KESE-546474 format. One line per field, with one value per residue (C-alpha): residue in three letters; x, y negated, z negated; residue number from 1. Coordinates in steps of 0.02 Angstrom, whole numbers, plus 32768, in hexadecimal, padded with zeros to 4 digits. Layout:
<sites>
aa (ALA:...)
east (X:...)
north (Y:...)
up (Z:...)
i (NUM:...)
</sites>
This chain:
<sites>
aa (UNK:UNK:UNK:UNK:UNK:UNK:UNK:UNK:UNK:UNK:UNK:UNK:UNK:UNK:UNK:UNK:UNK:UNK:UNK:UNK:UNK:UNK:UNK:UNK:UNK:UNK:UNK:UNK:UNK:UNK:UNK:UNK:UNK:UNK:UNK:UNK:UNK:UNK:UNK:UNK:UNK:UNK:UNK:UNK:UNK:UNK:UNK:UNK:UNK:UNK:UNK:UNK:UNK:UNK:UNK:UNK:UNK:UNK:UNK:UNK:UNK:UNK:UNK:UNK:UNK:UNK:UNK:UNK:UNK:UNK:UNK:UNK:UNK:UNK:UNK:UNK:UNK:UNK:UNK:UNK:UNK:UNK:UNK:UNK:UNK:UNK:UNK:UNK:UNK:UNK:UNK:UNK:UNK:UNK:UNK:UNK:UNK:UNK:UNK:UNK:UNK:UNK:UNK:UNK:UNK:UNK:UNK:UNK:UNK:UNK:UNK:UNK:UNK:UNK:UNK:UNK:UNK:UNK:UNK:UNK:UNK:UNK:UNK:UNK:UNK:UNK:UNK:UNK:UNK:UNK:UNK:UNK:UNK:UNK:UNK:UNK:UNK:UNK:UNK:UNK:UNK:UNK:UNK:UNK:UNK:UNK:UNK:UNK:UNK:UNK:UNK:UNK:UNK:UNK:UNK:UNK:UNK:UNK:UNK:UNK:UNK:UNK:UNK:UNK:UNK:UNK:UNK:UNK:UNK:UNK:UNK:UNK:UNK:UNK:UNK:UNK:UNK:UNK:UNK:UNK:UNK:UNK:UNK:UNK:UNK:UNK:UNK:UNK:UNK:UNK:UNK:UNK:UNK:UNK:UNK:UNK:UNK:UNK:UNK:UNK:UNK:UNK:UNK:UNK:UNK:UNK:UNK:UNK:UNK:UNK:UNK:UNK:UNK:UNK:UNK:UNK:UNK:UNK:UNK:UNK:UNK:UNK:UNK:UNK:UNK:UNK:UNK:UNK:UNK:UNK:UNK:UNK:UNK:UNK:UNK:UNK:UNK:UNK:UNK:UNK:UNK:UNK:UNK)
east (849D:84E6:8597:85FA:8659:863E:8592:851A:847F:83F8:8366:82DA:8254:81B2:80FF:8082:800E:8098:8071:80D6:807A:7FD5:8021:805E:8111:8156:8109:8153:81FF:81F7:81BF:824E:82CF:828B:8294:834A:837D:8398:83B0:8325:82CA:8252:81CF:8194:810A:812C:80B3:80D8:814F:8168:81D1:8212:815F:8159:80B2:809B:8052:800C:7F9D:7F34:7EDC:7E9F:7EB3:7F69:7F8B:7F79:8020:8085:813B:816F:8222:826D:8313:8387:843D:849C:8545:8587:8578:84C1:8499:84EF:8487:83DD:83FA:83D9:832A:8309:8338:82B7:8230:8245:8214:81E0:823D:82EA:836D:83FE:8494:850C:85A5:858C:85D7:857D:85B9:8553:84D8:8475:8401:83B3:837D:82C3:8289:826C:81C0:81F1:8219:817D:8108:806A:7FDA:7F30:7E9B:7DE8:7D44:7CAA:7CB4:7C53:7C6A:7C3F:7C2D:7C11:7BD6:7BEC:7C21:7CCF:7C93:7C4B:7CA7:7CC3:7D11:7D5B:7DAB:7D6F:7CF0:7D3F:7DE6:7D94:7D3D:7DE0:7E34:7DA4:7DAE:7E68:7E44:7DC5:7E48:7DEA:7E5C:7E5D:7DFD:7E0A:7DC6:7D8B:7D6E:7CEC:7CF0:7C34:7B97:7AF5:7A9E:79EF:79CE:79F1:7A7A:7B0D:7BBC:7C46:7CF7:7CF2:7D69:7DB7:7D80:7D25:7C7E:7C49:7C8A:7C4A:7CBB:7CAC:7D05:7D13:7D3A:7D43:7D4A:7CE7:7C2E:7C4C:7CCC:7C6A:7BC7:7C1C:7C73:7BD0:7B7E:7C0D:7C15:7B59:7B65:7BE9:7B81:7AF5:7AD8:7B11:7AF9:7B40:7B38:7B65:7B7B:7BB2:7C4F:7CC6:7D7B:7E1E:7EAE:7F61:7FE5:809D:80FC:8187:823E:8273:82F0:8372:8362:8403:839F:831E:8309:8349:8320:83A5:840B)
north (80F1:80D7:8093:8040:80BC:815B:81AB:8218:81E0:8266:8257:82D7:82E2:8340:833A:82D8:836E:83E5:842D:846D:84C3:8474:83C5:835C:8390:82E0:82B9:8359:832A:827D:82C4:8341:82BA:824D:82DF:8302:824E:8214:8157:8135:817C:8137:818D:8135:8168:815E:8113:8198:8228:82DB:836B:8414:844C:83C9:8382:82C5:8282:81D2:8160:813B:81E4:8213:82CF:82BA:823A:82C2:830C:826B:8279:823E:8205:8215:81BF:81AD:8183:81D6:8212:82B0:831B:82EF:830F:83B9:83E2:83BA:8400:84B9:8493:841A:84A4:8516:8491:845A:84F4:848F:83ED:83A1:8370:82FD:82D1:8244:8200:814B:80C5:8063:7FB2:7F69:7FB2:7F38:7F73:7EE5:7F08:7F0B:7E71:7E89:7E73:7DC1:7D95:7DE5:7D64:7D38:7CC0:7D0C:7CB0:7CE5:7C9E:7CAD:7CBE:7D00:7DA2:7D99:7E3E:7E41:7EE3:7EF5:7F71:7F90:7F71:7EC4:7E3C:7D81:7D2A:7DCF:7DF6:7E6B:7E0D:7E44:7DFD:7D59:7D4D:7D64:7CDF:7C69:7C87:7C5D:7BBB:7B8F:7BAC:7C3B:7C91:7D3E:7DC1:7E7E:7EE6:7F97:8014:8099:814D:816A:8102:80C4:801D:7FD7:8026:80D3:80F7:815C:8113:8190:81C6:824F:82DA:8281:81CD:8157:8107:8060:8080:8013:7F86:7F1F:7E7A:7E53:7DA3:7D57:7C9C:7C0C:7BF8:7B55:7B9E:7C3D:7BE1:7B7C:7C17:7C7A:7BFA:7C03:7CC1:7CD0:7C6D:7CE9:7D86:7DCE:7E6F:7E97:7E72:7DEB:7E03:7D84:7DB5:7D61:7DAF:7D98:7D85:7DA6:7D5F:7D8B:7D16:7D3B:7CA3:7C58:7C67:7BE2:7B5C:7BAF:7C55:7C6E:7CD2:7C49:7C06:7B56:7ADA:7ABB:7A1C)
up (7DAD:7E59:7E5F:7EE8:7F53:7FBA:7FB6:8019:8077:8087:8101:8102:818A:8165:81A3:813E:812E:80F3:8047:7FB4:7F26:7F5D:7F5C:7FEF:800F:8015:7F6A:7F23:7F67:7F1B:7E73:7E77:7E9F:7E14:7D9A:7DCB:7DA9:7E5D:7E5A:7ED6:7F6D:7FEE:8059:80F7:816F:8229:82A7:832B:834D:8382:8344:8381:83A2:842E:83F3:83ED:834B:8349:82E1:837B:836F:82C1:82D8:830D:8284:8200:8238:823E:8206:8159:813E:808F:8072:7FDE:7FB9:7F2C:7EF1:7F44:7EA7:7E8E:7F46:7F3A:7EA1:7EEF:7F9E:7F79:7F38:7FC7:8043:7FF1:7FF1:80A7:810D:81A7:81BF:81C8:8147:8175:810A:8134:80DF:80AD:803F:7FB9:7FCB:7F3D:7EC1:7E56:7DCD:7D6A:7CBA:7C9F:7C41:7B88:7B3B:7B0B:7BC0:7C08:7BBF:7C1C:7C10:7BF0:7C37:7C17:7C50:7CBA:7D77:7E0B:7E6C:7F25:7F83:803E:808F:814B:81D0:8212:82C4:829E:82FF:82F4:838B:83CB:8321:8298:822E:8189:81C2:81F7:814D:80EE:8159:813A:807E:8081:80DD:8056:7FCF:7F7E:7F00:7F50:7FB1:7FC5:8056:8033:80C2:809F:80D9:80D8:80C8:8114:811E:811F:81C9:8183:8203:81BE:81C8:81AB:81D1:8254:8284:8318:8300:828C:82B5:826D:81BD:812E:80F2:8052:8030:7F76:7F36:7E87:7E6A:7E1E:7E42:7E9F:7F17:7F3B:7F58:7FE0:8025:802A:809B:8117:8114:812B:81CD:820D:81EC:8253:81F3:8142:808A:8016:7F59:7ED3:7E1C:7D7B:7D30:7C9E:7CD8:7C7C:7CE4:7CB4:7CFC:7CE0:7CA2:7D0B:7CD4:7C58:7C87:7C16:7C72:7CD9:7D59:7D70:7E20:7E2F:7EB9:7F3D:7F36)
i (1:2:3:4:5:6:7:8:9:10:11:12:13:14:15:16:17:18:19:20:21:22:23:24:25:26:27:28:29:30:31:32:33:34:35:36:37:38:39:40:41:42:43:44:45:46:47:48:49:50:51:52:53:54:55:56:57:58:59:60:61:62:63:64:65:66:67:68:69:70:71:72:73:74:75:76:77:78:79:80:81:82:83:84:85:86:87:88:89:90:91:92:93:94:95:96:97:98:99:100:101:102:103:104:105:106:107:108:109:110:111:112:113:114:115:116:117:118:119:120:121:122:123:124:125:126:127:128:129:130:131:132:133:134:135:136:137:138:139:140:141:142:143:144:145:146:147:148:149:150:151:152:153:154:155:156:157:158:159:160:161:162:163:164:165:166:167:168:169:170:171:172:173:174:175:176:177:178:179:180:181:182:183:184:185:186:187:188:189:190:191:192:193:194:195:196:197:198:199:200:201:202:203:204:205:206:207:208:209:210:211:212:213:214:215:216:217:218:219:220:221:222:223:224:225:226:227:228:229:230:231:232:233:234:235:236:237:238:239:240:241:242:243)
</sites>
């Protein structure tokens, strides 16, 4: 457990496509740090960058996005950092490792709630599943159609929606839609929604008017909804209203 006082901050830069024993290098590093008891580590993916090879990597071009830099960062006591560094040096054969002196001002680790505190309400019943199939290139008022549909569903107070982006498919016209080597062309998209029959019947009419080409499917489903209960009034950590 981290304690207040002097510590070391370690930052590791590697490429996203770098491998270690057939696994992504950044995943292997995180697994190793977890195994060695490091208090915590975070891996973030950059939007653009270049390294000593003087090649720009960017999300704007899919081929170059494969080599985007990954930044792994963790803070630990000096003795733990000294213990993990030799293996990290061996793992990172093409990248950068930085170590800085730092100070932990405050370290808070809340205990996980016991089984008694993690109570939840269980709701079961019948509902409707609405699935909307469209293309990534479909537009609505100069915006992606799938984004406009989700916004419309939120305005209609539909409980939730999820957008899935396909990697390969074809529609009624028989034209292939796939992810290419350098760019993607008209990939399939599915919007999935679960709510009551009344709400989705109304939503389906609105969505149908927004679509020119696609497929809408409605199915009956059985739903089990788990809702975590709110903290009790006696809970000292419960959020209380101001004033």
